C-alpha positions in Angstrom: 61.6 172.9 -133.1 64.3 170.2 -133.1 63.2 167.0 -134.9 63.5 164.9 -131.7 61.3 167.3 -129.7 58.8 167.4 -132.5 58.6 163.6 -132.6 58.3 163.4 -128.8 55.4 165.9 -128.8 53.6 164.0 -131.5 54.1 160.7 -129.8 52.9 162.1 -126.5 49.8 163.6 -128.2 48.9 160.2 -129.7 49.7 158.3 -126.5 47.6 160.7 -124.4 44.6 160.4 -126.7 44.9 156.6 -126.8 45.1 156.4 -122.9 41.9 158.5 -122.6 40.1 156.0 -124.9 41.3 152.9 -123.1 39.0 153.3 -120.1 35.7 154.1 -121.8 33.9 154.3 -125.1 35.8 155.7 -128.0 33.1 158.2 -128.8 33.2 159.5 -125.3 37.0 159.6 -125.5 36.7 161.8 -128.6 34.2 164.1 -126.8 36.7 164.8 -124.0 39.5 165.4 -126.5 37.4 167.7 -128.6 36.4 169.6 -125.4 40.0 169.8 -124.3 41.0 171.2 -127.7 38.2 173.8 -127.6 39.4 175.0 -124.2 43.0 175.4 -125.3 42.2 177.4 -128.5 44.6 180.2 -127.4 47.2 177.9 -125.7 49.6 175.3 -126.7 48.0 172.1 -128.1 49.2 168.7 -129.3 48.8 169.9 -132.9 51.4 172.6 -132.5 54.4 172.0 -134.7 52.6 169.6 -137.0 52.5 170.0 -140.7 49.4 171.5 -142.3 48.4 168.1 -143.5 48.5 166.7 -140.0 46.6 169.6 -138.5 43.9 169.1 -141.2 43.5 165.5 -140.0 42.8 166.7 -136.4 40.4 169.3 -137.8 38.5 166.5 -139.6 37.8 164.8 -136.3 40.0 161.9 -137.2 39.6 160.0 -134.0 35.8 160.3 -133.7 35.1 158.8 -137.1 37.7 156.1 -136.7 36.4 155.0 -133.4 32.7 155.2 -134.2 32.8 153.8 -137.7 35.9 151.7 -138.3 34.6 148.9 -136.2 31.3 148.7 -138.0 30.5 145.7 -140.0 29.9 145.9 -143.8 26.3 146.7 -144.7 24.0 143.7 -144.7 22.9 142.3 -148.0 19.6 140.9 -149.0 18.9 137.7 -147.1 18.5 134.7 -149.4 15.2 132.9 -149.3 14.9 129.7 -147.3 16.8 126.8 -148.8 18.4 129.0 -151.4 22.1 129.8 -151.8 23.1 133.4 -152.2 24.2 132.9 -155.8 20.8 131.3 -156.6 18.7 134.1 -155.0 17.8 136.6 -157.7 17.5 139.3 -155.1 21.0 138.8 -153.9 22.9 141.6 -155.6 26.5 142.3 -154.7 26.9 146.0 -155.5 30.7 145.6 -155.3 31.2 142.5 -157.4 28.4 142.2 -159.9 29.2 145.3 -162.0 32.8 144.1 -162.2 32.3 140.7 -163.8 33.9 142.0 -167.0 37.2 142.4 -165.2 37.5 138.6 -164.7 37.3 137.8 -168.4 40.7 139.2 -169.5 44.1 138.8 -167.7 45.0 142.3 -168.8 42.6 143.7 -166.2 44.7 142.5 -163.4 47.0 145.5 -163.5 44.0 147.9 -163.7 41.6 146.5 -161.1 41.4 145.4 -157.5 40.7 141.7 -157.1 39.4 140.7 -153.7 39.3 137.0 -154.7 43.0 136.5 -154.7 44.1 134.0 -152.0 46.2 135.7 -149.3 48.2 134.3 -146.4 46.2 134.5 -143.2 47.6 136.5 -140.3 47.2 135.0 -136.8 45.9 136.9 -133.8 49.3 136.5 -132.2 51.1 138.0 -135.2 48.6 140.8 -135.2 49.2 141.5 -131.5 53.0 141.6 -132.1 52.6 144.1 -134.9 50.4 146.4 -132.9 52.8 146.2 -129.9 55.7 147.2 -132.2 53.6 150.3 -133.2 53.5 151.3 -129.6 57.2 150.7 -129.0 58.5 152.3 -132.2 56.0 155.2 -132.2 57.4 158.1 -134.3 60.4 156.2 -135.4 58.3 153.9 -137.6 59.8 154.0 -141.1 57.4 154.6 -144.1 58.1 151.1 -145.5 57.4 149.5 -142.1 54.0 151.3 -141.9 53.1 150.0 -145.3 54.2 146.5 -144.3 52.1 146.6 -141.1 49.0 147.7 -142.9 49.4 145.0 -145.5 50.0 142.3 -142.9 47.1 143.4 -140.7 44.7 143.3 -143.7 45.3 139.6 -143.9 43.5 139.0 -140.6 40.3 136.8 -140.9 37.1 138.8 -141.3 35.8 138.0 -137.9 38.7 139.7 -136.2 38.7 143.0 -138.2 36.2 144.8 -136.0 38.3 144.1 -132.9 41.4 145.3 -134.8 39.8 148.5 -136.0 38.6 149.4 -132.5 42.1 149.1 -131.1 43.8 152.3 -130.1 47.1 150.8 -131.3 45.6 150.4 -134.8 44.5 154.0 -134.5 48.0 155.0 -133.8 49.2 153.2 -136.9 46.6 155.0 -138.9 47.8 158.3 -137.5 51.4 157.6 -138.4 50.3 156.6 -141.9 48.8 160.0 -142.3 51.8 161.7 -140.8 54.2 160.0 -143.2 51.9 160.2 -146.3 54.3 162.3 -148.4 57.1 159.9 -147.8 55.4 156.9 -149.4 56.2 156.2 -153.0 53.3 155.6 -155.4 53.4 151.8 -155.1 53.4 152.1 -151.3 50.3 154.4 -151.4 48.5 151.9 -153.6 49.4 149.0 -151.3 48.0 151.0 -148.4 44.8 151.6 -150.3 44.5 147.9 -151.1 44.9 147.2 -147.4 42.2 149.7 -146.5 39.9 147.8 -148.8 40.6 144.4 -147.2 40.2 146.1 -143.8 36.9 147.5 -144.8 37.8 151.0 -143.7 34.5 153.0 -144.0 34.4 155.2 -147.1 33.5 158.3 -145.0 36.6 157.9 -142.8 38.2 161.4 -142.4 41.8 160.1 -143.0 40.8 159.1 -146.5 40.4 162.8 -147.3 44.2 163.1 -146.9 44.8 160.0 -149.0 42.5 161.3 -151.7 44.3 164.7 -151.8 47.7 163.0 -152.0 46.6 160.7 -154.9 45.1 163.7 -156.6 48.4 165.6 -156.2 50.5 162.7 -157.6 48.1 161.5 -160.3 50.2 163.2 -163.1 53.2 161.2 -161.9 51.4 157.9 -162.3 51.0 155.8 -165.5 47.5 155.2 -166.7 47.4 151.6 -165.3 48.1 153.0 -161.9 45.6 155.8 -162.3 42.9 153.3 -163.2 43.8 150.9 -160.4 43.6 153.7 -157.8 40.2 154.8 -159.2 39.1 151.2 -159.0 40.2 150.9 -155.4 38.3 154.0 -154.4 35.3 152.6 -156.2 35.5 149.3 -154.5 35.6 151.2 -151.2 32.4 152.9 -152.4 34.0 156.3 -151.9 33.4 159.2 -154.2 36.6 160.9 -155.2 35.6 163.7 -157.6 38.9 165.6 -157.4 41.0 162.6 -158.2 38.7 161.5 -161.1 38.9 165.0 -162.5 42.7 164.9 -162.6 42.6 161.4 -164.3 40.1 162.5 -166.9 42.3 165.6 -167.7 45.2 163.2 -168.2 43.2 160.8 -170.4 41.9 163.6 -172.5 45.5 164.1 -173.7 46.3 160.4 -174.2 43.0 158.8 -175.2 44.3 157.7 -178.6 46.8 155.4 -176.9 44.3 153.5 -174.7 44.4 149.7 -174.9 41.0 147.9 -175.0 41.1 146.9 -171.3 42.1 150.5 -170.4 39.2 151.8 -172.5 36.6 149.5 -170.9 37.9 150.1 -167.3 37.9 153.8 -167.9 34.3 153.8 -169.1 33.4 151.8 -166.0 35.1 154.3 -163.7 33.4 157.2 -165.5 30.0 155.6 -165.1 30.5 155.0 -161.4 31.7 158.6 -161.0 28.6 159.8 -162.9 30.4 162.4 -164.9 32.8 163.1 -167.8 33.3 165.8 -170.4 31.2 165.4 -173.5 34.1 165.7 -175.9 36.0 162.9 -174.1 33.0 160.6 -174.2 32.7 161.2 -177.9 36.4 160.3 -178.3 35.9 157.1 -176.2 32.8 156.2 -178.3 34.9 156.3 -181.4 37.3 153.8 -179.8 34.4 151.6 -178.9 33.2 151.6 -182.5 36.7 150.9 -183.8 37.1 147.9 -181.5 33.5 146.6 -181.4 34.5 143.3 -183.0 37.0 142.6 -180.2 34.7 143.6 -177.3 33.0 140.7 -175.4 29.4 140.8 -174.3 30.1 141.6 -170.6 32.2 144.5 -171.8 29.3 145.7 -174.0 27.2 145.8 -170.9 29.8 147.8 -169.1 30.1 150.3 -171.9 26.3 150.8 -172.0 26.1 151.3 -168.2 29.1 153.6 -168.1 27.6 155.9 -170.8 24.1 155.6 -169.2 25.3 156.5 -165.7 27.3 159.5 -166.9 24.3 160.7 -168.9 26.0 160.3 -172.3 24.2 158.6 -175.1 25.7 156.4 -177.8 25.1 157.2 -181.5 22.6 155.2 -183.6 25.4 153.7 -185.5 27.1 152.4 -182.3 23.8 151.1 -181.0 23.2 149.3 -184.2 26.5 147.6 -183.9 25.8 146.7 -180.3 22.4 145.4 -181.1 23.8 143.2 -183.9 26.5 141.9 -181.6 24.1 141.0 -178.8 21.4 139.6 -181.1 23.9 137.0 -182.4 24.8 135.9 -178.9 21.9 136.9 -176.7 21.7 133.4 -175.1 25.3 133.9 -173.8 25.1 137.4 -172.3 24.6 137.7 -168.6 21.3 139.1 -167.2 23.2 142.0 -165.7 24.9 143.0 -169.0 21.7 142.6 -170.9 19.8 144.9 -168.6 22.5 147.5 -169.0 22.2 147.3 -172.8 18.4 147.9 -172.4 19.1 150.9 -170.2 21.1 152.5 -173.1 18.3 151.6 -175.6 15.9 153.4 -173.3 18.2 156.4 -173.0 18.9 156.8 -176.7 15.6 155.6 -178.2 17.6 153.8 -180.8 15.2 151.2 -182.2 16.3 147.8 -183.4 13.3 145.5 -184.0 15.6 142.5 -184.5 17.0 143.0 -181.1 13.7 143.4 -179.4 12.1 140.4 -181.2 15.0 138.3 -180.0 14.6 139.7 -176.5 11.0 138.5 -176.5 12.2 134.9 -177.0 15.2 135.0 -174.6 14.2 137.2 -171.6 10.9 135.7 -170.4 12.4 132.4 -169.1 15.1 134.4 -167.4 12.8 136.7 -165.4 12.6 134.4 -162.4 16.4 134.5 -162.1 16.7 138.3 -162.4 16.5 140.6 -159.3 13.4 142.8 -159.1 15.4 146.0 -160.0 16.6 144.3 -163.2 13.0 143.2 -163.9 11.9 146.8 -163.5 14.5 148.0 -165.9 13.4 145.4 -168.5 9.7 146.5 -168.2 10.7 150.2 -168.3 12.9 149.8 -171.4 10.0 148.2 -173.2 7.7 151.0 -172.0 10.1 153.7 -173.1 10.5 152.2 -176.5 6.7 151.7 -176.8 7.5 148.0 -177.5 4.8 145.6 -176.3 5.6 141.9 -176.1 3.0 140.0 -174.2 5.5 137.3 -173.3 7.8 139.8 -171.6 5.1 141.7 -169.8 3.4 138.6 -168.6 6.6 137.2 -167.2 7.2 140.5 -165.4 3.7 140.6 -164.1 3.8 137.1 -162.7 7.2 137.7 -161.1 6.2 140.8 -159.2 3.7 139.9 -156.6 5.8 137.4 -154.7 8.9 139.7 -154.8 7.3 143.1 -154.4 8.8 143.4 -150.9 12.2 143.8 -152.4 11.1 146.8 -154.4 12.2 150.4 -153.7 9.7 153.1 -154.1 11.2 153.9 -157.5 10.8 150.2 -158.6 7.1 150.2 -157.6 6.5 153.5 -159.5 8.4 152.4 -162.6 6.7 149.0 -162.7 3.3 150.7 -162.5 4.3 153.2 -165.2 5.6 150.5 -167.5 2.2 148.7 -167.6 0.2 151.8 -167.5 2.1 153.5 -170.3 1.8 150.3 -172.5 -1.9 150.2 -171.5 -1.7 146.5 -170.7 -3.6 144.6 -168.1 -1.9 141.2 -167.6 -3.8 138.0 -166.8 -3.1 138.4 -163.1 -4.0 142.1 -163.2 -5.9 142.1 -159.9 -3.1 140.6 -157.8 -0.4 142.5 -159.8 -2.0 145.9 -159.1 -3.1 145.1 -155.6 0.4 144.0 -154.5 2.1 147.1 -156.0 -0.6 149.4 -154.5 -0.1 147.8 -151.1 3.7 148.2 -151.4 3.1 151.8 -152.5 1.4 152.5 -149.3 4.2 150.8 -147.3 6.7 153.1 -148.9 5.0 156.4 -147.9 8.0 157.4 -145.8 10.3 157.2 -148.9 8.1 159.6 -150.8 9.0 162.4 -148.4 12.4 162.3 -150.1 11.2 161.3 -153.6 7.7 162.7 -154.1 8.0 162.3 -157.9 7.8 158.5 -157.6 4.4 158.6 -156.0 3.1 161.0 -158.6 4.4 158.7 -161.4 2.8 155.6 -159.8 -0.6 157.4 -159.4 -0.5 158.7 -163.0 0.1 155.2 -164.2 -2.8 153.9 -162.1 -5.0 156.6 -163.7 -4.0 155.2 -167.1 -5.3 151.9 -165.9 -8.5 153.4 -164.6 -7.6 153.1 -161.0 -7.9 156.1 -158.6 -6.8 155.5 -155.0 -8.5 158.7 -153.6 -6.5 158.9 -150.3 -3.2 158.9 -152.2 -4.4 161.4 -154.8 -5.7 163.6 -152.0 -2.2 163.5 -150.6 -0.3 164.4 -153.8 -2.7 167.2 -154.6 -2.2 168.8 -151.2 -0.3 172.1 -151.0 2.3 170.4 -148.8 3.1 167.6 -151.2 3.2 170.1 -154.1 5.8 172.1 -152.2 7.8 168.9 -151.5 7.8 168.3 -155.3 8.9 171.9 -156.0 11.7 171.6 -153.4 13.1 168.6 -155.4 13.4 170.9 -158.4 11.4 168.4 -160.5 8.4 170.1 -162.1 5.6 167.6 -161.7 2.8 170.1 -162.2 1.8 168.8 -165.6 1.4 165.3 -164.2 -0.6 166.7 -161.2 -2.8 168.6 -163.7 -3.5 165.4 -165.6 -4.4 163.7 -162.3 -6.6 166.6 -161.2 -8.5 166.8 -164.5 -8.9 163.0 -164.5 -10.4 163.0 -161.0 -12.9 165.7 -162.0 -14.2 163.4 -164.9 -13.8 159.9 -163.5 -14.5 160.4 -159.8 -17.1 163.2 -159.7 -17.9 162.4 -156.0 -14.3 162.9 -154.9 -14.1 165.6 -152.2 -10.4 165.6 -151.5 -7.7 168.1 -152.4 -7.8 169.7 -155.9 -5.2 171.8 -157.7 -5.6 175.4 -156.9 -7.0 177.5 -159.8 -3.7 179.5 -159.8 -1.7 176.3 -160.3 -4.1 175.1 -163.0 -3.6 178.4 -164.8 0.1 178.2 -164.5 0.1 174.7 -166.1 -2.2 175.9 -168.8 0.3 178.6 -169.5 3.1 176.2 -169.6 1.3 173.9 -172.1 0.2 176.8 -174.2 3.7 178.2 -174.4 5.1 174.8 -175.3 2.5 174.3 -178.0 3.0 177.8 -179.4 6.8 177.5 -179.5 7.5 173.9 -180.3 4.4 172.3 -181.9 3.6 172.8 -185.6 0.2 171.4 -186.7 1.1 168.3 -188.7 0.2 168.2 -192.4 -2.2 165.3 -191.8 -4.1 167.4 -189.3 -4.1 170.4 -191.5 -5.4 168.4 -194.4 -8.2 166.8 -192.3 -9.2 170.3 -190.9 -9.4 171.9 -194.4 -11.4 169.0 -195.8 -13.8 169.0 -192.9 -14.3 172.8 -193.2 -15.2 172.4 -196.9 -17.4 169.4 -196.2 -19.5 171.2 -193.6 -19.5 174.8 -195.1 -16.7 176.7 -193.5 -14.2 177.1 -190.5 -17.0 177.9 -188.1 -18.1 174.2 -188.2 -14.8 172.8 -187.1 -12.5 173.6 -184.2 -9.0 172.1 -183.6 -8.3 172.5 -179.9 -7.5 170.8 -176.7 -10.9 169.5 -175.7 -9.4 168.1 -172.5 -6.4 170.4 -171.6 -5.1 168.0 -169.0 -4.5 165.3 -171.6 -2.0 167.6 -173.4 -3.1 167.0 -176.9 -5.7 168.4 -179.4 -8.5 167.0 -181.5 -10.9 168.3 -184.1 -14.4 169.0 -182.6 -17.5 169.0 -184.8 -21.1 169.4 -183.5 -24.4 168.2 -184.8 -27.9 169.1 -183.7 -30.7 166.7 -182.9 -31.4 166.3 -186.6 -27.8 165.3 -187.3 -27.1 168.7 -189.0 -23.7 170.3 -188.4 -23.7 173.4 -186.1 -21.4 176.3 -186.8 -20.2 176.8 -183.2 -16.6 178.1 -183.8 -17.1 181.8 -183.4 -13.4 182.5 -183.3 -12.9 181.0 -186.7 -15.9 182.9 -188.1 -14.6 186.2 -186.7 -11.1 185.4 -188.2 -12.7 184.8 -191.5 -14.4 188.1 -191.4 -11.2 189.9 -190.5 -9.4 188.1 -193.3 -12.0 189.0 -195.9 -11.8 192.7 -194.8 -8.0 192.7 -195.2 -8.3 191.3 -198.7 -10.9 194.0 -199.7 -13.9 191.7 -200.1 -17.2 193.5 -199.9 -18.9 192.2 -196.7 -22.6 192.3 -197.6 -25.3 191.4 -195.1 -26.0 188.2 -197.1 -22.3 187.1 -196.8 -22.2 188.0 -193.1 -25.4 186.0 -192.5 -23.9 183.0 -194.3 -20.7 183.2 -192.2 -22.5 183.3 -188.9 -25.6 181.4 -189.9 -26.9 179.1 -187.1 -24.0 179.6 -184.7 -25.4 177.9 -181.6 -25.2 179.3 -178.1 -24.3 177.0 -175.3 -28.0 177.0 -174.1 -29.3 176.0 -177.5 -27.0 172.9 -177.8 -28.8 169.4 -177.0 -27.2 167.5 -180.0 -24.0 165.4 -180.6 -20.4 166.3 -180.1 -17.7 164.6 -182.1 -14.0 164.4 -181.2 -12.2 163.5 -184.4 -8.7 162.2 -183.6 -6.0 162.2 -186.2 -3.7 159.7 -184.6 0.0 159.0 -185.3 2.5 156.2 -184.5 3.4 157.8 -181.2 -0.1 157.1 -179.8 0.4 153.4 -180.2 2.7 150.6 -179.2 5.4 150.0 -181.8 4.1 148.2 -184.9 0.8 147.7 -183.1 -2.8 148.9 -182.9 -2.7 149.1 -179.1 -3.1 152.6 -177.8 -0.6 153.8 -175.2 -1.8 154.8 -171.7 -2.3 158.6 -172.1 -4.2 158.5 -175.4 -6.3 155.7 -174.0 -7.1 157.7 -170.9 -8.1 160.7 -173.1 -10.4 158.6 -175.3 -12.0 157.1 -172.2 -12.6 160.5 -170.6 -14.0 162.0 -173.8 -16.6 159.2 -174.0 -17.5 159.8 -170.3 -18.2 163.4 -171.2 -20.5 162.4 -173.9 -18.3 162.9 -176.9 -18.4 160.4 -179.8 -14.8 159.7 -180.6 -14.0 159.1 -184.3 -10.4 158.2 -185.1 -8.6 158.7 -188.4 -6.0 156.0 -187.7 -2.6 156.7 -189.2 -2.6 153.4 -191.0 -5.7 154.5 -193.0 -5.3 158.3 -193.2 -1.6 158.6 -194.0 -1.8 156.6 -197.2 -4.8 158.6 -198.3 -2.9 161.8 -198.1 -1.3 160.9 -201.4 -4.7 160.2 -203.0 -7.2 162.5 -204.8 -9.3 165.1 -202.9 -12.5 163.2 -203.8 -11.1 160.0 -202.2 -10.2 161.8 -199.0 -13.6 163.5 -198.8 -15.3 160.2 -199.4 -13.3 158.6 -196.6 -14.1 161.4 -194.1 -17.8 161.4 -195.1 -18.1 157.6 -194.4 -16.1 157.8 -191.2 -18.3 160.5 -189.8 -21.8 159.8 -191.0 -21.5 156.0 -190.7 -20.9 156.8 -187.0 -23.5 159.4 -186.3 -26.3 157.8 -188.2 -26.1 154.5 -186.4 
């Protein structure tokens, strides 16, 4: 087809579509166009003679998305509290600007990042109308440079006029001609258009952006790294995910990572974090550059590094975390709340402990809590919980901040706040209002749990740690339907549900709601048993206590190391005494194993020996004495450098007592040092521990 004819056909196509839209709603206009195209499937349509790129745009329902979404306003942000400016309201979080604070601290970032704060000349309505009229007049004869110029100028319109502009059919024509000429733009022009799209607040789901993403992906290898990072930043500011483009950029960087400047390194890590992915080997290479330049990295950049690695599910080594901790410790008063929370996220992810850092945190963070948004507050509490670090100053500051701001919580925030306090086994001074406000919000968020059932399970398990059992909600999560919801999310919460179910049986005996089906209970028991068999080796401190207790009482039939409460996921040593405080040989399995072992070693099993092995083994009916649960604890059962039990061990101890067990602990701070002492000293310790208890 001759070029003039092709141009004429395209112009008529755009004009006809625009004329259809002028008399009614744009969405209805699209419907008629779509219907017309469907009817002419086998005939000549306006897309005939267009390039494959142009046809793709029509296939992507270009006009529908432009008309229905381009005129929409940006999403509403949290409304500041009465009498409070936006920048003073801790709940006012700008998802576009806040993560990018680091970009304002070095002039070098200017070439790598989009800066929306730059003053620009304002375009008048009259000038805008003239530009749009020229689009109609020039039509297909618009030069690529002119198209770029028009986009840039129109993006200088005041915000209040953008919706009107984007709903204009003349602007739609300009967008169409931009797509049509996309391969004629040079790289700088493409970048200018993308900047204009950001200022115009083009929706990230707009179909024409698919074409621009493809073009940038195709040309990425022809850009320098500054341009690649700038384009990635522009897409990010638009809140559009561009996985194809990011993949090409990361392939390029993998070959040139040694030449990265410090600003390029930080900006790249930021982009990787927002994209949520990167090859492991590249992240290791980038970490080596971080370590090499740690002395020159500022505190906001430290926060960006931690967040980038965290979001991309890549940890930092202990060595790097030590360097970061030392750097932040020395200047913690100067780091922003946002950056400090990001550092805490990485501590939580890597479990890299630095007591100096956390001690400093206990002094710096409590006064800041009122100025930190509730999501940041949640991450502070969750980091302390994950690290088993209990600081009453931090947890109290969190607890007192929550009730008045709980309405800003997502379902995830409610669940994680409950988990943080439940896991640390801490009831703050305002426990009643703290828990009641979170439980009330939990009920308000029920619609969210349809999509995220795991959050409700987490929250209820945390409440169980604290001895609270909202039966209606537990009835819900133990229902077959909710279990199926959880399975559909591909997150296996059956172990948590098993803990809840077993806890209800002990602590709420009158509960009549849903219970886990026996089949599910058996499945979880199998999971726990397989895990124990494959991954857990009985610790030397437990083996030593078992052997000494067996000798003390007269053989393995008097002691049993097992999971007394399977739903608590850990094991204890059980010993039984009759009413006269004499040990009972109840462990028939151990006695039988002893017989088998003796047979294998050729020992003559006389009647006297057999009687002594099985002497006095009590049947269940004969037992009306005392049951002991002897717990050999370790550091993981307690808050860090503390004698405060964590939530799950505390729940187990409470439930053992409810079942009538006498719980005797061999605390690690007493038992571990004794392991190096003589046998007689260890036996003396065990004898006093047990008999001082049962003879009271």
